[in-house]
C-alpha positions in Angstrom: 14.0 -0.1 -8.8 12.6 -2.8 -6.7 15.1 -6.2 -6.8 12.0 -7.6 -6.2 9.1 -7.9 -8.8 5.6 -7.3 -7.6 2.4 -8.8 -8.6 -0.4 -7.7 -11.3 -2.6 -6.6 -9.4 -5.6 -7.7 -11.9 -4.0 -11.4 -11.3 -4.7 -11.5 -7.7 -7.9 -12.6 -5.4 -10.9 -10.5 -5.5 -10.7 -9.1 -2.6 -6.7 -7.7 -3.1 -7.9 -6.3 -6.2 -10.5 -4.2 -4.2 -7.6 -3.1 -2.1 -5.8 -2.4 -4.9 -8.5 -0.1 -6.3 -8.7 1.5 -3.0 -5.0 2.3 -3.1 -5.0 3.1 -6.7 -8.3 5.7 -6.3 -6.4 6.9 -3.3 -2.5 8.0 -5.1 -3.6 7.5 -9.2 -1.2 4.4 -9.3 -0.7 1.0 -7.8 2.1 1.3 -4.8 5.4 -1.4 -5.0 5.6 -2.0 -1.7 1.9 -3.6 -1.6 2.2 -5.1 -5.0 5.4 -6.9 -3.6 3.7 -7.7 -0.4 0.8 -9.4 -2.7 3.5 -11.9 -2.6 2.9 -13.4 0.2 -1.3 -13.2 1.3 -0.8 -13.2 4.9 1.9 -10.4 4.9 -0.5 -8.5 2.4 -3.3 -8.5 4.7 -1.6 -8.3 8.1 0.1 -4.7 7.0 -3.7 -3.7 5.1 -5.5 -4.2 8.1 -2.9 -3.0 10.5 -2.5 -0.1 8.6 -6.9 0.4 8.3 -6.7 0.1 12.5 -4.1 2.7 12.6 -5.6 4.8 10.4 -9.2 4.8 12.6 -6.9 5.8 15.6 -5.1 9.0 13.6 -6.6 11.9 14.1 -5.9 13.5 10.5 -7.5 12.2 7.2 -6.1 8.8 5.8 -5.3 11.0 2.0 -3.2 13.3 4.5 -1.7 10.6 6.0 -0.7 8.6 3.4 1.2 11.5 1.3 3.5 12.4 4.9 4.6 8.5 5.0 5.1 8.6 1.1 7.2 12.0 1.1 9.0 11.2 4.1 10.3 7.5 2.9 11.1 9.9 -0.4 13.2 11.9 2.2 15.4 9.8 4.1 15.9 7.3 0.4 13.6 4.7 0.4 13.3 2.8 -2.7 9.1 3.3 -2.7 
């Protein structure tokens, strides 16, 4: 469990809600790191845009890359 409480996705701006919806469609739930990043909108948007740009350069599908990232985080003991 994270020490910092994340923002309720329903109480964010319209564009943030669209990003949360896309992630929810991809993974089936809202991810805690995104909810925590949404507390500081600048951090949220920089992170989102960075992931988008890196995803375009990757040779593997976004869904597969995201699953690998989450699995790796779980293996090394990341609470997210």
